[in-house]
C-alpha positions as CSV (number, residue, x, y, z in Angstrom):
1,M,119.8,105.0,108.8
2,K,123.2,103.2,108.5
3,A,122.0,100.6,111.0
4,H,118.9,99.8,108.8
5,V,121.2,99.4,105.8
6,L,123.4,97.0,107.6
7,L,120.3,95.1,108.9
8,L,119.0,94.7,105.3
9,A,122.3,93.4,104.1
10,A,122.4,90.9,106.9
11,A,118.8,89.9,106.2
12,V,119.5,89.1,102.6
13,A,122.6,87.0,103.5
14,M,120.6,85.1,106.1
15,L,117.7,84.5,103.8
16,S,119.9,83.0,101.1
17,S,121.5,80.7,103.7
18,V,118.2,79.1,104.7
19,G,116.8,78.7,101.2
20,V,114.7,81.9,100.9
21,I,115.6,83.4,97.6
22,A,115.7,87.1,96.9
23,A,114.7,88.1,93.4
24,E,117.3,89.8,91.2
25,S,117.5,93.5,91.7
26,A,116.6,94.4,88.2
27,A,114.2,97.3,87.6
28,P,110.6,96.1,87.9
29,V,108.8,95.3,84.7
30,R,105.1,96.0,84.5
31,A,103.3,92.7,84.0
32,R,100.4,92.6,81.5
33,A,97.9,92.0,84.3
34,A,97.8,91.8,88.0
35,H,98.6,88.4,89.6
36,L,95.6,87.1,91.6
37,Y,96.2,84.7,94.4
38,P,94.4,81.3,94.4
39,Q,91.9,80.6,97.2
40,P,90.9,77.4,99.0
41,A,87.2,76.5,98.2
42,D,85.9,77.6,101.6
43,E,87.8,80.9,101.3
44,A,85.9,81.9,98.2
45,R,82.4,81.8,99.7
46,N,82.2,85.6,99.4
47,A,79.7,86.2,102.2
48,A,80.0,89.9,101.4
49,G,78.4,89.5,98.0
50,Y,80.7,91.5,95.8
51,A,81.7,90.6,92.2
52,V,85.2,91.9,91.4
53,T,87.5,91.9,88.4
54,V,91.1,93.1,88.5
55,D,92.7,93.9,85.1
56,G,89.7,92.1,83.5
57,Q,90.2,88.9,85.6
58,P,87.5,87.6,87.9
59,A,88.9,87.9,91.5
60,G,88.0,85.8,94.5
61,V,86.4,87.8,97.3
62,A,87.1,86.4,100.8
63,A,85.1,87.2,103.9
64,V,86.5,89.2,106.9
65,R,84.5,89.7,110.1
66,N,85.0,93.2,111.6
67,S,83.4,95.2,114.3
68,A,80.2,96.9,113.3
69,M,79.7,99.3,116.2
70,P,81.9,101.0,118.9
71,V,80.7,98.8,121.8
72,N,83.6,97.8,124.1
73,I,84.4,96.8,127.7
74,R,87.3,95.2,129.5
75,W,87.0,91.4,129.2
76,P,83.6,90.8,130.8
77,G,84.1,87.1,131.3
78,H,82.9,86.0,127.8
79,Q,83.6,86.7,124.2
80,R,82.0,89.5,122.3
81,E,78.6,88.8,120.7
82,L,78.4,88.4,116.9
83,D,75.5,90.9,116.7
84,Q,78.1,93.6,117.2
85,T,79.9,92.5,114.0
86,E,79.6,92.5,110.3
87,V,81.1,90.5,107.4
88,D,83.1,92.6,104.9
89,G,85.0,91.6,101.7
90,M,88.7,91.2,100.9
91,V,90.5,90.9,97.6
92,R,94.2,90.2,97.4
93,F,96.6,90.2,94.5
94,S,100.0,91.6,93.4
95,T,100.8,94.2,90.8
96,A,103.9,96.0,89.6
97,G,101.9,99.2,88.8
98,K,98.4,100.4,88.1
99,A,95.5,98.0,88.2
100,E,92.0,98.5,86.9
101,I,89.3,97.3,89.2
102,S,85.6,96.8,88.7
103,V,83.3,96.2,91.7
104,T,79.7,95.2,91.5
105,A,78.0,95.8,94.9
106,P,75.3,93.4,96.2
107,R,72.9,96.4,96.7
108,A,72.0,99.7,95.2
109,F,74.0,102.7,96.5
110,K,74.1,106.5,96.2
111,E,77.8,107.1,96.4
112,V,81.1,105.2,96.4
113,K,84.4,106.3,98.0
114,V,87.8,104.8,97.6
115,R,90.1,105.5,100.6
116,P,92.7,106.6,101.4
117,Y,91.9,110.0,99.8
118,S,95.6,110.7,99.3
119,K,95.7,108.1,96.5
120,G,93.3,110.3,94.4
121,V,91.2,107.3,93.2
122,K,87.9,108.3,91.6
123,A,85.3,105.7,90.6
124,E,83.0,105.7,87.6
125,V,79.6,104.3,88.3
126,A,77.2,102.4,86.1
127,G,74.2,100.8,87.9
128,R,75.6,98.9,90.8
129,T,79.1,98.7,89.3
130,A,82.0,101.0,90.2
131,T,85.1,101.0,88.1
132,F,88.4,102.7,89.0
133,T,92.2,102.5,88.7
134,I,94.5,102.2,91.6
135,P,97.9,103.9,91.1
136,G,99.9,101.0,92.4
137,P,100.5,98.6,95.3
138,G,98.8,99.5,98.6
139,A,95.8,99.0,100.7
140,Y,92.4,100.5,99.7
141,S,88.9,100.5,101.1
142,V,85.9,100.7,98.7
143,E,82.9,102.0,100.6
144,F,79.3,102.2,99.3
145,D,77.2,104.7,101.3
146,G,79.6,104.6,104.2
147,P,82.1,102.3,105.8
148,H,79.9,99.3,106.7
149,E,80.2,96.1,104.7
150,N,83.1,97.6,102.7
151,L,85.5,95.9,100.3
152,H,89.2,95.8,101.3
153,I,91.6,95.7,98.4
154,F,95.2,94.5,99.2
155,A,97.5,95.1,96.3
156,D,100.9,93.7,97.0
157,P,104.1,94.6,95.1
158,P,105.6,91.6,93.3
159,E,107.1,89.1,95.7
160,T,110.8,89.2,96.1
161,L,111.4,86.7,99.0
162,K,110.2,83.2,98.2
163,A,110.6,79.7,99.6
164,K,109.6,76.2,98.6
165,P,109.1,72.9,100.3
166,G,112.3,71.3,101.5
167,D,114.3,74.5,101.8
168,K,116.7,74.4,104.7
169,G,115.3,76.0,107.8
170,V,111.9,76.7,106.3
171,R,108.5,75.8,107.7
172,Y,106.5,75.8,104.5
173,F,102.7,75.9,104.1
174,G,101.5,75.6,100.5
175,P,98.1,76.4,98.9
176,G,95.1,75.1,100.8
177,E,93.9,75.1,104.4
178,H,96.1,74.0,107.3
179,D,95.1,73.4,110.9
180,A,98.5,74.2,112.4
181,G,97.7,75.2,116.0
182,L,100.8,76.6,117.7
183,I,103.8,77.2,115.5
184,T,107.0,77.7,117.6
185,L,110.0,79.2,115.7
186,K,113.6,78.6,116.7
187,T,116.7,80.6,115.9
188,G,117.4,80.7,112.1
189,E,114.0,79.4,111.1
190,T,111.7,80.8,108.4
191,L,107.9,80.4,108.4
192,Y,106.6,80.7,104.9
193,I,102.9,80.9,104.1
194,D,102.6,80.7,100.4
195,E,99.9,82.5,98.3
196,G,96.7,80.5,98.4
197,A,97.5,79.1,101.9
198,V,95.3,79.7,104.9
199,V,97.0,78.6,108.1
200,F,94.7,78.3,111.1
201,G,97.0,78.8,114.1
202,R,99.3,81.2,116.0
203,V,103.0,81.8,116.2
204,E,105.4,82.1,119.1
205,A,109.1,82.6,119.4
206,R,111.3,83.2,122.5
207,D,115.0,83.8,122.4
208,A,114.9,83.0,118.7
209,D,117.2,85.2,116.6
210,H,117.3,85.6,112.8
211,I,113.8,84.5,112.2
212,R,111.6,85.3,109.2
213,I,107.8,85.1,108.7
214,L,107.1,85.5,105.0
215,G,104.7,84.8,102.1
216,R,101.5,86.0,100.7
217,G,99.1,83.7,102.5
218,I,96.9,84.2,105.5
219,L,97.5,83.4,109.2
220,D,94.0,83.0,110.6
221,M,93.2,82.6,114.3
222,S,89.4,82.1,114.0
223,R,89.5,78.5,115.1
224,I,91.4,79.3,118.4
225,K,89.1,80.2,121.2
226,E,89.7,81.4,124.8
227,Q,90.4,78.8,127.4
228,P,88.3,78.9,130.6
229,V,90.3,79.4,133.9
230,A,88.8,78.7,137.3
231,I,88.3,81.8,139.4
232,D,86.8,82.7,142.7
233,P,83.4,84.2,142.0
234,K,84.1,86.9,144.6
235,L,87.3,88.0,142.8
236,A,85.5,88.0,139.5
237,E,82.8,90.3,140.9
238,E,85.4,92.6,142.4
239,Q,87.2,92.8,139.0
240,R,83.9,93.5,137.3
241,K,83.0,96.3,139.7
242,R,86.4,98.0,139.3
243,G,86.2,97.8,135.5
244,F,89.1,95.4,135.3
245,A,89.4,92.4,132.9
246,I,87.9,89.3,134.6
247,T,90.7,86.8,134.8
248,N,88.5,83.7,134.0
249,A,90.0,82.9,130.6
250,K,93.4,82.5,128.9
251,R,93.8,84.2,125.5
252,W,96.6,84.2,123.0
253,N,98.1,86.6,120.5
254,A,98.2,85.7,116.8
255,M,102.0,86.3,116.9
256,K,104.0,86.7,120.1
257,L,107.8,87.3,119.9
258,E,109.8,87.5,123.1
259,F,113.4,88.7,123.3
260,C,114.2,87.9,119.7
261,D,116.9,89.7,117.7
262,D,116.8,90.3,113.9
263,V,113.2,89.6,112.9
264,L,111.6,90.1,109.6
265,I,107.8,89.8,109.0
266,D,106.9,90.5,105.4
267,G,103.9,90.1,103.1
268,I,101.4,88.0,105.1
269,T,97.8,88.7,106.0
270,I,96.7,88.2,109.6
271,R,92.9,87.7,110.2
272,D,90.6,87.3,113.2
273,S,93.1,87.5,116.1
274,L,91.9,86.4,119.5
275,L,94.1,89.1,121.2
276,Y,96.9,91.3,119.8
277,N,97.9,90.4,116.2
278,I,101.6,91.0,116.5
279,R,103.2,91.4,120.0
280,P,107.0,91.8,120.2
281,I,108.4,92.0,123.7
282,G,112.0,93.1,124.3
283,C,112.9,92.5,120.6
284,R,115.7,94.2,118.8
285,N,116.2,94.9,115.1
286,L,112.6,94.2,114.1
287,T,111.3,94.8,110.6
288,I,107.5,94.5,109.7
289,R,106.5,95.4,106.2
290,N,103.6,94.9,103.8
291,V,101.6,93.1,106.5
292,K,97.8,93.2,106.3
293,I,95.9,93.0,109.5
294,C,92.1,92.7,109.2
295,G,89.0,90.9,110.4
296,N,89.4,92.0,114.1
297,W,86.2,92.0,116.2
298,R,87.1,90.2,119.4
299,Y,87.9,91.9,122.6
300,N,91.4,93.5,122.8
301,S,92.2,92.6,119.2
302,D,94.9,95.2,118.8
303,G,97.2,95.4,115.8
304,I,100.9,95.7,116.4
305,D,101.6,96.3,120.1
306,M,105.3,96.5,121.0
307,H,106.9,96.4,124.5
308,N,110.4,97.9,125.1
309,C,111.8,97.1,121.8
310,E,114.8,98.7,120.0
311,N,115.5,99.4,116.3
312,V,112.1,98.9,114.8
313,R,111.0,99.7,111.2
314,I,107.3,99.2,110.3
315,S,106.4,100.2,106.7
316,D,103.6,99.8,104.1
317,C,101.3,97.9,106.4
318,F,97.5,97.9,106.6
319,V,96.1,97.7,110.1
320,R,92.4,97.5,110.8
321,T,91.5,96.7,114.4
322,F,88.7,96.8,116.8
323,D,91.0,98.0,119.6
324,D,94.2,100.1,119.3
325,A,96.1,99.8,116.0
326,I,99.8,100.4,116.3
327,C,101.2,100.9,119.8
328,V,104.5,101.7,121.4
329,K,104.3,100.4,125.0
330,G,106.4,99.7,128.0
331,F,106.0,96.5,129.9
332,D,102.3,96.1,130.7
333,Y,100.2,95.1,133.6
334,T,100.4,91.3,132.9
335,M,104.3,91.3,132.9
336,D,106.6,91.2,135.9
337,E,109.0,94.1,135.9
338,S,111.8,91.8,136.8
339,E,111.6,90.3,133.3
340,M,113.2,93.4,131.9
341,L,116.5,91.9,132.8
342,H,116.8,89.0,130.4
343,D,119.9,87.1,129.5
344,G,122.2,89.8,130.9
345,Y,120.5,92.7,129.1
346,R,118.0,95.1,130.6
347,H,115.1,95.9,128.3
348,N,114.0,99.1,130.0
349,V,114.3,101.6,127.1
350,F,112.1,101.7,124.0
351,T,114.1,103.5,121.3
352,N,114.8,104.0,117.6
353,V,111.4,103.4,115.9
354,V,110.2,104.4,112.5
355,I,106.6,103.7,111.4
356,E,105.9,104.9,107.8
357,R,103.6,104.6,104.9
358,C,101.0,102.6,106.8
359,T,97.2,102.7,106.4
360,V,95.2,102.4,109.6
361,W,91.5,102.0,110.5
362,C,90.4,101.7,114.1
363,D,86.9,100.7,115.0
364,W,87.1,101.7,118.7
365,G,90.5,102.7,120.1
366,H,93.5,104.8,119.0
367,C,95.4,104.5,115.8
368,L,99.1,105.6,116.3
369,E,99.5,105.4,120.1
370,F,102.0,105.4,123.0
371,G,100.8,103.4,126.0
372,A,98.6,103.2,127.9
373,E,101.1,100.9,129.6
374,T,104.5,102.7,129.9
375,R,106.8,100.8,132.3
376,A,110.1,101.9,130.7
377,E,112.8,104.3,131.8
378,E,112.6,106.0,128.5
379,I,110.5,105.8,125.3
380,R,112.4,108.0,122.8
381,D,113.3,108.6,119.2
382,V,110.0,107.5,117.7
383,T,108.9,108.7,114.2
384,W,105.5,108.2,112.6
385,R,105.3,109.6,109.1
386,D,103.5,109.4,105.8
387,C,100.5,107.5,107.1
388,D,96.8,107.5,106.2
389,I,94.1,107.1,108.9
390,L,90.8,106.1,107.4
391,H,88.4,105.9,110.3
392,V,88.6,106.9,114.0
393,H,86.5,106.8,117.1
394,A,89.1,108.3,119.5
395,A,92.1,110.6,119.2
396,P,94.1,108.9,116.4
397,L,97.4,110.4,117.5
398,D,97.7,109.6,121.2
399,V,100.4,109.8,123.8
400,K,98.9,108.2,127.0
401,N,101.6,107.8,129.6
402,C,100.1,105.8,132.5
403,D,103.2,104.7,134.2
404,Y,106.7,106.1,134.7
405,A,108.3,106.4,131.2
406,D,110.0,109.6,130.1
407,I,108.5,109.9,126.6
408,H,110.4,112.3,124.4
409,D,111.8,113.1,121.0
410,V,108.7,112.1,119.1
411,L,107.7,113.1,115.6
412,Y,104.4,112.8,113.8
413,E,105.0,113.9,110.2
414,N,102.8,114.1,107.2
415,I,99.9,112.2,108.7
416,R,96.6,112.3,106.9
417,L,93.5,112.0,109.0
418,E,90.2,111.2,107.4
419,M,87.6,112.3,110.0
420,D,84.9,113.3,107.6
421,R,82.0,111.1,108.9
422,P,79.9,111.6,112.0
423,C,81.4,109.8,115.0
424,A,79.0,107.5,116.8
425,K,79.1,107.7,120.5
426,T,81.2,104.9,121.9
427,C,79.5,102.6,124.4
428,L,81.1,100.9,127.4
429,A,79.0,97.7,127.6
430,A,79.0,94.1,126.7
431,S,75.6,94.1,124.8
432,A,74.7,95.7,121.5
433,K,71.4,96.6,123.1
434,S,73.2,99.4,125.0
435,F,74.4,101.1,121.8
436,N,72.4,103.9,120.3
437,P,73.2,104.2,116.6
438,Q,71.5,107.6,116.5
439,A,73.8,109.1,119.2
440,F,76.7,111.0,117.9
441,V,79.5,112.9,119.6
442,G,81.7,115.8,118.4
443,Q,84.8,115.1,116.4
444,P,87.5,113.6,118.6
445,P,90.8,115.4,119.0
446,A,93.4,114.8,116.3
447,F,96.1,114.6,118.9
448,S,96.1,114.0,122.6
449,S,98.9,113.9,125.2
450,A,98.3,112.9,128.8
451,V,100.1,111.8,131.9
452,R,97.6,110.0,134.1
453,V,96.8,106.9,136.2
454,I,94.5,104.1,135.1
455,A,94.2,101.7,138.0
456,E,94.5,98.4,136.1
457,Y,97.3,99.6,133.8
458,S,99.4,101.8,136.1
459,K,101.3,99.0,138.0
460,N,103.9,101.3,139.5
461,D,101.9,103.4,141.9
462,K,104.9,105.4,143.2
463,R,106.3,106.7,139.9
464,R,104.8,108.8,137.2
465,G,106.3,109.7,133.8
466,K,106.3,112.8,131.6
467,N,105.8,113.7,127.9
468,H,108.0,116.3,126.2
469,D,109.7,117.3,123.0
470,I,106.8,116.1,120.8
471,R,106.6,117.6,117.3
472,L,103.7,117.4,114.8
473,K,104.5,118.4,111.3
474,D,102.2,118.8,108.3
475,I,99.1,117.1,109.8
476,R,96.3,117.1,107.2
477,V,92.8,116.6,108.3
478,T,89.6,116.1,106.3
479,S,86.7,116.9,108.7
480,A,83.6,119.0,109.3
481,Q,85.2,120.7,112.3
482,M,88.6,122.3,112.7
483,P,91.0,119.7,114.2
484,R,91.7,119.9,118.0
485,F,94.9,119.2,120.0
486,T,94.7,118.4,123.7
487,S,97.3,118.1,126.4
488,S,97.4,117.5,130.2
489,G,99.8,116.3,132.9
490,Y,99.7,114.6,136.3
491,D,101.4,117.1,138.6
492,A,104.0,119.9,138.5
493,E,106.9,117.5,138.0
494,H,105.1,115.1,135.6
495,R,103.9,117.2,132.7
496,S,103.1,117.3,129.1
497,A,105.4,120.0,127.7
498,G,107.3,121.0,124.6
499,I,104.6,120.1,122.2
500,T,104.9,121.9,118.9
501,V,102.6,121.9,115.8
502,D,104.3,122.9,112.6
503,G,101.7,122.9,109.9
504,I,98.0,122.0,110.1
505,Y,96.0,121.6,106.9
506,W,92.2,121.4,107.3
507,N,90.3,120.3,104.2
508,G,93.3,121.2,102.0
509,R,93.9,124.7,103.4
510,E,96.6,125.6,105.9
511,V,95.4,126.8,109.3
512,S,97.3,129.9,110.6
513,K,98.7,129.8,114.1
514,E,96.3,132.5,115.1
515,A,93.3,130.4,114.0
516,A,94.7,127.4,115.8
517,K,94.9,129.1,119.2
518,G,92.5,128.1,122.0
519,Q,93.3,124.4,122.0
520,S,92.4,122.4,125.1
521,V,95.3,122.5,127.6
522,G,94.5,120.9,130.9
523,P,96.3,121.1,134.2
524,F,100.1,120.6,134.4
525,A,100.7,121.1,130.7
526,D,102.5,123.8,128.8
527,P,100.6,125.6,126.0
528,I,100.9,123.9,122.7
529,R,103.1,125.9,120.4
530,F,101.9,126.5,116.9
531,C,104.8,127.5,114.6
532,R,103.1,128.9,111.5
């Protein structure tokens, strides 16, 4: 905790030096009404068809394209088809406290739900209009007769870190649309995307320390497409048969940070990433807060995927992805293991991570995950707490150790899982025609731990890892079936062990340890211990 306090003090000092001004630390004063962000003309087309007011003010509704069905496959040589997607709505504003919201839907409906349930928001309905009050800043999903074509509400707290054109060390983007392409940040620089700005581009930084990515605008990657790469047809066919990604295209992350120290990402929205949204590699002292990630439908559009980082704090973010949402990873199959030694420092341990107060929605993969790539000597001291999971298709809490990491000292605490809708059967295919919307599977496990091999991901074929000393505390599940916990290992030396569950609440009632017995424990795994 002391380290985080020192980091914050250093960050404030650095921000002042480059012209980013921190607001005075007086107690917040409730504004008379929420502050709505302006929108460029093209942004306000509102393809989702909602009419919205916030504290009596008409609010612009932007479009976000998300996955509509759990149809996925490793990169098949072409981008995903649009018939697997849908256009949802997004409203963004800031508020210091409660805000009254009125939403008129484009169609008649039978029921409306406002997630996450933990916020206790109930809507009053009159005709096609739902009115409700949110308790304060946060991310909310308004759903009419189910999750499809929903409305995302992103209520920011009042902004405290600001910049203006001409500030020293600041790359400033003001209101309007900007075709920026690649933005490369250097040591000491700040990228500021102001409210009302939509920046079409991507961000990279390597060996850049003390960098900041701030503002209330949008980083949008929709205009960046994959680049074809020549490949031997025989190799492509071999990759296809083995279920590997076909290496016929180059793709980029919305934000890639390599070997950077002292990084702050605060306030922005990232939309329509071509690959991972935020990908830090070998970074230290990394803070990500109040970032909204949405509009992900393309293959491998993960949320925040980190590789062998140290001293990480992620808080108050919204992450909706097609593929995995927030991942703690070792070096992956695309990276040479020799790169762990960088500038005299070996980045072979992932440690000291706290992810808290985040809201997550995953349309295919896992929500709060380790792996699958785990090339690290250790992955340790990782805490996930006070998070809401809105929708799942696979085990939302997942420890998938597919290489040689010793994963230990992990805590999942006060995690709320909303698994109350039928789970459509996922489909491994490239075409929507292979998906059967009437096929449903049983509820996925709430938690899964495994040590295993996946041919494409497990690059070290001689070493395996192990999972141990993993604690789940106060896991609250809303679902039709009692939550399940699964565990398995690889062999007698590479096991899943020391997993304890201290408090399961199912539909509001605590489950006794006697009732929780009989969980699925596979080979080379110790029984899961239920404490109460």
